C-alpha positions as a printed NumPy array, in Angstrom:
array([[  0.   ,   0.   ,   0.   ],
       [  2.813,   2.37 ,   0.899],
       [  4.61 ,   1.553,  -2.365],
       [  1.494,   2.427,  -4.37 ],
       [  1.123,   5.696,  -2.462],
       [  4.794,   6.585,  -3.141],
       [  4.333,   5.818,  -6.842],
       [  1.288,   8.047,  -7.044],
       [  3.189,  10.895,  -5.356],
       [  6.062,  10.505,  -7.787],
       [  3.752,  10.646, -10.826],
       [  1.983,  13.716,  -9.45 ],
       [  5.303,  15.464,  -8.895],
       [  6.428,  14.761, -12.494],
       [  3.108,  15.97 , -13.951],
       [  3.148,  19.163, -11.838],
       [  6.747,  19.925, -12.813],
       [  5.994,  19.459, -16.522],
       [  2.93 ,  21.686, -16.256],
       [  4.891,  24.378, -14.474],
       [  7.637,  24.239, -17.116],
       [  5.066,  24.476, -19.912],
       [  3.327,  27.393, -18.234],
       [  6.651,  29.131, -17.789],
       [  7.53 ,  28.724, -21.506],
       [  4.223,  30.332, -22.518],
       [  4.828,  33.405, -20.354],
       [  8.498,  33.959, -21.263],
       [  9.083,  37.03 , -23.56 ],
       [ 10.023,  36.363, -27.19 ],
       [ 13.369,  38.027, -27.985],
       [ 13.785,  39.065, -31.638],
       [ 17.41 ,  39.634, -32.686],
       [ 18.079,  43.212, -33.9  ],
       [ 20.231,  43.663, -36.98 ],
       [ 22.48 ,  46.705, -36.494],
       [ 22.302,  49.444, -39.148],
       [ 25.716,  49.944, -40.717],
       [ 26.188,  53.398, -42.266],
       [ 28.217,  53.79 , -45.432],
       [ 31.519,  55.362, -44.303],
       [ 31.966,  56.984, -47.742],
       [ 28.467,  57.886, -48.994],
       [ 29.754,  60.37 , -51.61 ],
       [ 32.371,  58.148, -53.242],
       [ 31.687,  56.572, -56.625],
       [ 30.514,  57.21 , -60.181],
       [ 27.445,  59.196, -61.201],
       [ 25.557,  60.522, -64.228],
       [ 23.085,  63.365, -64.353],
       [ 21.707,  66.458, -66.011],
       [ 20.965,  70.11 , -65.325],
       [ 18.626,  72.862, -66.43 ],
       [ 20.274,  76.273, -66.226],
       [ 20.067,  79.911, -67.175],
       [ 22.978,  82.045, -68.437],
       [ 22.791,  85.777, -67.778],
       [ 24.716,  89.046, -67.364],
       [ 27.024,  88.365, -70.287],
       [ 29.051,  91.279, -71.579],
       [ 30.764,  91.788, -74.962],
       [ 31.354,  95.425, -75.927],
       [ 31.52 ,  95.865, -79.687],
       [ 34.629,  97.594, -80.956],
       [ 35.86 ,  97.619, -84.562],
       [ 39.238,  98.198, -86.184],
       [ 38.977,  99.027, -89.909],
       [ 41.621,  97.747, -92.292],
       [ 42.613, 101.38 , -92.736],
       [ 41.954, 103.844, -89.952],
       [ 41.688, 103.98 , -86.152],
       [ 39.688, 101.644, -83.932],
       [ 36.283, 102.792, -82.688],
       [ 33.405, 101.59 , -80.525],
       [ 29.882, 101.128, -81.819],
       [ 28.558, 101.927, -78.356],
       [ 26.708,  98.592, -78.29 ],
       [ 27.114,  95.484, -76.154],
       [ 26.079,  91.859, -76.59 ],
       [ 24.673,  90.585, -73.277],
       [ 24.477,  86.88 , -74.006],
       [ 21.762,  85.114, -71.986],
       [ 19.197,  82.307, -72.107],
       [ 18.337,  78.774, -70.96 ],
       [ 20.529,  75.722, -71.49 ],
       [ 20.543,  72.022, -70.613],
       [ 23.539,  69.799, -69.922],
       [ 24.354,  66.113, -69.482],
       [ 27.218,  65.062, -67.233],
       [ 29.152,  62.125, -65.815],
       [ 31.773,  61.987, -63.113],
       [ 33.56 ,  60.154, -60.327],
       [ 34.543,  61.295, -56.839],
       [ 36.606,  60.124, -53.907],
       [ 35.891,  60.678, -50.21 ],
       [ 38.563,  61.028, -47.514],
       [ 36.808,  61.384, -44.157],
       [ 34.707,  64.563, -44.643],
       [ 36.682,  65.812, -47.675],
       [ 35.33 ,  64.938, -51.132],
       [ 36.983,  65.584, -54.515],
       [ 36.074,  64.453, -58.03 ],
       [ 36.199,  65.075, -61.756],
       [ 33.297,  65.668, -64.132],
       [ 32.731,  65.97 , -67.891],
       [ 29.642,  67.727, -69.29 ],
       [ 28.085,  68.66 , -72.645],
       [ 25.796,  71.692, -72.896],
       [ 23.517,  73.355, -75.448],
       [ 20.572,  75.71 , -75.439],
       [ 19.212,  79.058, -76.57 ],
       [ 21.914,  81.374, -75.202],
       [ 22.22 ,  84.446, -77.402],
       [ 21.795,  88.204, -77.875],
       [ 21.554,  90.766, -80.669],
       [ 21.631,  94.53 , -81.188],
       [ 20.741,  97.122, -83.785],
       [ 22.102, 100.581, -83.183],
       [ 23.075, 103.402, -85.479],
       [ 24.6  , 102.072, -88.663],
       [ 25.604,  98.661, -87.253],
       [ 23.825,  95.511, -86.132],
       [ 25.057,  92.227, -84.733],
       [ 24.312,  89.023, -82.884],
       [ 26.05 ,  86.183, -81.072],
       [ 24.922,  82.723, -79.977],
       [ 26.398,  79.873, -77.937],
       [ 25.895,  76.749, -80.057],
       [ 27.306,  74.159, -77.641],
       [ 30.058,  73.631, -75.073],
       [ 32.085,  70.727, -73.682],
       [ 33.569,  71.179, -70.22 ],
       [ 35.787,  69.487, -67.658],
       [ 35.364,  70.316, -63.977],
       [ 36.986,  69.51 , -60.655],
       [ 34.663,  69.702, -57.658],
       [ 36.061,  69.641, -54.118],
       [ 34.41 ,  70.284, -50.777],
       [ 33.088,  68.812, -47.545],
       [ 30.427,  66.282, -46.644],
       [ 28.299,  68.427, -44.332],
       [ 25.964,  67.115, -41.641],
       [ 23.42 ,  69.747, -42.755],
       [ 20.808,  67.605, -44.544],
       [ 23.614,  65.129, -45.339],
       [ 24.801,  67.506, -48.078],
       [ 27.981,  67.806, -50.14 ],
       [ 29.05 ,  71.476, -50.355],
       [ 31.77 ,  72.236, -52.912],
       [ 33.684,  74.681, -55.045],
       [ 34.204,  74.23 , -58.793],
       [ 37.055,  75.019, -61.188],
       [ 37.093,  73.933, -64.803],
       [ 37.744,  74.474, -68.48 ],
       [ 35.221,  74.865, -71.281],
       [ 35.496,  74.526, -75.062],
       [ 32.609,  76.333, -76.759],
       [ 31.395,  77.182, -80.257],
       [ 29.823,  80.571, -81.003],
       [ 28.14 ,  82.223, -83.984],
       [ 29.199,  85.873, -84.31 ],
       [ 27.701,  88.367, -86.782],
       [ 28.336,  92.115, -87.174],
       [ 27.503,  94.164, -90.25 ],
       [ 26.906,  97.759, -91.231],
       [ 28.379, 100.799, -92.879],
       [ 28.783, 103.669, -90.465],
       [ 31.314, 106.41 , -89.968],
       [ 34.034, 103.888, -89.302],
       [ 33.503, 102.143, -92.607],
       [ 31.73 ,  99.072, -93.902],
       [ 32.178,  95.773, -92.014],
       [ 30.723,  92.297, -92.503],
       [ 31.578,  89.617, -89.921],
       [ 29.8  ,  86.28 , -90.111],
       [ 31.882,  83.73 , -88.208],
       [ 31.395,  80.465, -86.384],
       [ 34.391,  80.029, -84.116],
       [ 35.511,  77.859, -81.207],
       [ 37.264,  79.154, -78.129],
       [ 38.432,  78.081, -74.668],
       [ 37.352,  79.51 , -71.324],
       [ 37.58 ,  78.923, -67.598],
       [ 34.886,  78.118, -65.029],
       [ 34.643,  79.14 , -61.357],
       [ 31.712,  78.241, -59.152],
       [ 30.131,  76.942, -55.957],
       [ 27.395,  74.395, -55.383],
       [ 25.656,  71.868, -53.191],
       [ 24.299,  68.339, -53.532],
       [ 21.878,  66.577, -51.219],
       [ 20.171,  63.147, -51.235],
       [ 16.665,  62.608, -52.561],
       [ 16.771,  58.802, -52.141],
       [ 19.333,  56.014, -51.902],
       [ 20.545,  56.675, -55.465],
       [ 19.211,  60.079, -56.543],
       [ 20.593,  63.449, -55.458],
       [ 19.579,  67.07 , -56.087],
       [ 22.209,  69.635, -57.132],
       [ 22.35 ,  73.413, -57.315],
       [ 25.201,  75.467, -58.838],
       [ 26.349,  79.003, -59.536],
       [ 29.148,  79.4  , -62.117],
       [ 31.064,  82.225, -63.759],
       [ 32.329,  81.371, -67.258],
       [ 34.796,  83.589, -69.145],
       [ 36.045,  82.829, -72.669],
       [ 38.67 ,  85.564, -72.836],
       [ 39.317,  87.461, -76.07 ],
       [ 39.325,  86.275, -79.679],
       [ 40.178,  88.47 , -82.663],
       [ 37.9  ,  87.971, -85.666],
       [ 38.583,  89.272, -89.193],
       [ 36.16 ,  89.841, -92.049],
       [ 36.863,  89.537, -95.767],
       [ 37.978,  93.175, -96.054],
       [ 40.573,  92.924, -93.3  ],
       [ 38.524,  94.659, -90.577],
       [ 38.882,  93.167, -87.09 ],
       [ 36.804,  92.979, -83.926],
       [ 37.351,  91.4  , -80.521],
       [ 34.851,  88.799, -79.292],
       [ 34.822,  88.593, -75.486],
       [ 31.928,  86.314, -74.423],
       [ 31.319,  85.684, -70.734],
       [ 28.302,  84.947, -68.55 ],
       [ 27.043,  83.908, -65.154],
       [ 25.035,  80.7  , -64.763],
       [ 22.63 ,  79.2  , -62.238],
       [ 21.778,  75.512, -62.538],
       [ 19.456,  72.996, -60.917],
       [ 19.958,  69.301, -61.611],
       [ 19.841,  65.681, -60.498],
       [ 22.42 ,  62.876, -60.351],
       [ 22.038,  59.112, -60.325],
       [ 24.771,  57.59 , -58.14 ],
       [ 26.044,  54.076, -58.818]])
């Protein structure tokens, strides 16, 4: 009788222990492992392609003429080249801690031009297209996760240039399409829109120096195109 009682007590103990263990497993919290977020240590490094929409303005090219025979004179007119333009670009940059530097190539075209008619002379000029190389260097700022930079570069551009008339200085007839080199100085910013896309904004000053043009009669004039530019664009970063 005592052996049966001991056996029953043993069975009850085992059943109670199993029930307690099961109850405990139901009430224990479920721990979900957390995957740590690893930030890219060089978010601005790599290749990119993109495009811009810009506006050129405040160009200045004072029109002076030198006849084949006689002294130079000014027509009193100025070509203020201006207008919208679009560009396509591609580049690569390297990041060293917060410092970022890179190179970029871009092609540009648009409706950038001006004309005048004054006195006995008239003229016009137009930017047909330009190919440029730029170096952009700056800092990766914590402000909106932006890249803030300065720009220096070179541009090779083609212009149409027309001046004609027959005033007190004599008859002239320039109708040239010529290519020239210039330099670029600017500042800009770039900030993320998504994982791959970024928004850019730029201000640039472009100066193409001085080129002497000659018409069929031996008269000369100096073409001095320059302009300021503001641009808004996007890049796709690989």
